[in-house]
C-alpha positions as CSV (number, residue, x, y, z in Angstrom):
1,M,0.0,0.0,0.0
2,V,1.2,3.5,-0.9
3,S,1.3,6.0,1.9
4,P,-1.0,9.0,1.6
5,G,1.9,11.4,2.0
6,L,3.7,9.9,-1.0
7,L,0.5,10.2,-3.1
8,I,0.1,13.8,-2.2
9,L,3.7,14.5,-3.1
10,C,3.3,12.8,-6.5
11,F,0.1,14.7,-7.3
12,S,1.7,17.9,-6.1
13,M,4.7,17.5,-8.3
14,I,3.0,16.1,-11.4
15,G,0.0,18.4,-11.3
16,N,2.0,21.5,-10.9
17,F,4.5,20.5,-13.6
18,Y,1.8,21.5,-16.1
19,E,1.3,25.0,-14.6
20,E,5.1,25.6,-14.5
21,L,5.4,24.4,-18.1
22,L,2.7,26.8,-19.1
23,F,3.6,29.9,-17.1
24,R,7.4,29.6,-16.8
25,G,8.3,27.4,-19.7
26,F,6.0,28.9,-22.3
27,L,5.0,32.4,-21.2
28,Q,8.1,33.5,-19.4
29,G,10.3,31.8,-21.9
30,S,8.5,33.5,-24.8
31,L,8.7,36.9,-23.1
32,E,12.4,36.5,-22.4
33,N,13.0,36.1,-26.1
34,L,11.3,39.3,-27.1
35,P,13.5,42.3,-27.9
36,G,13.6,44.8,-25.1
37,V,12.1,42.5,-22.4
38,T,14.5,41.9,-19.5
39,L,14.6,38.7,-17.5
40,T,13.1,40.6,-14.5
41,R,10.2,42.0,-16.5
42,A,9.5,38.5,-18.0
43,A,9.6,37.0,-14.5
44,L,7.3,39.7,-13.0
45,T,4.8,39.3,-15.9
46,S,4.8,35.5,-15.5
47,G,4.2,35.8,-11.7
48,V,1.4,38.2,-12.1
49,A,-0.3,36.2,-14.8
50,F,0.0,33.1,-12.6
51,A,-1.9,34.9,-9.8
52,F,-4.6,36.2,-12.2
53,A,-5.1,32.6,-13.4
54,H,-6.1,31.7,-9.9
55,V,-8.8,34.3,-9.5
56,S,-11.6,31.7,-9.9
57,L,-9.9,29.4,-7.4
58,A,-9.8,32.3,-4.9
59,T,-13.3,33.5,-5.4
60,A,-15.6,30.8,-6.8
61,T,-14.0,27.6,-5.6
62,T,-12.9,28.6,-2.1
63,D,-13.6,31.4,0.4
64,A,-9.9,32.3,0.7
65,G,-10.2,35.4,-1.6
66,W,-7.4,37.9,-1.6
67,V,-5.3,35.8,0.8
68,L,-5.1,33.0,-1.8
69,L,-4.3,35.5,-4.6
70,A,-1.5,37.0,-2.5
71,F,-0.1,33.5,-1.9
72,C,-0.3,32.7,-5.6
73,L,1.4,36.0,-6.5
74,W,4.2,35.3,-4.0
75,E,4.5,31.7,-5.1
76,G,4.4,32.8,-8.8
77,M,7.2,35.3,-8.2
78,I,9.4,32.8,-6.4
79,A,8.9,30.2,-9.2
80,A,9.5,32.8,-11.9
81,F,12.8,34.0,-10.5
82,L,13.9,30.4,-9.8
83,H,13.1,29.6,-13.4
84,A,15.1,32.6,-14.6
85,Q,18.1,31.6,-12.5
86,F,18.0,27.8,-12.5
87,G,15.5,26.5,-15.1
88,L,12.2,24.8,-15.1
89,I,12.8,21.9,-12.7
90,S,13.7,24.3,-9.9
91,S,10.3,26.1,-10.3
92,V,8.5,22.8,-10.5
93,V,10.1,21.6,-7.2
94,A,9.4,24.9,-5.5
95,H,5.8,25.1,-6.7
96,G,5.0,21.4,-6.1
97,G,6.8,21.6,-2.7
98,A,4.6,24.5,-1.6
99,I,1.4,22.7,-2.6
100,F,2.6,19.6,-0.9
101,L,3.1,21.5,2.3
102,V,-0.3,23.1,2.1
103,A,-2.1,19.9,1.0
104,G,-0.3,17.8,3.5
105,G,-1.3,20.1,6.4
106,A,2.3,20.9,7.3
107,V,1.8,24.7,7.0
């Protein structure tokens, strides 16, 4: 039998890989290749877009509201700057790790 903690960890990493691929790999990567767009501006745009993508989660799915949006903005910025410095896997591990801690009740 697989432990619940291991299942939560796997779902956290695999599920958030898609989000990181979309927001950091595709969006941020595309922005970084545009003329005149700095790494910092691409990372900030990616982090803000990530937070905006969670508006429905913060308002319709949960009652967390602005607190969840602030968390998503913070998490998105961390992942964006990790991606800019170390690549996609670092942002996947940070994002998935944060969700694992929240979902696992460790926070």
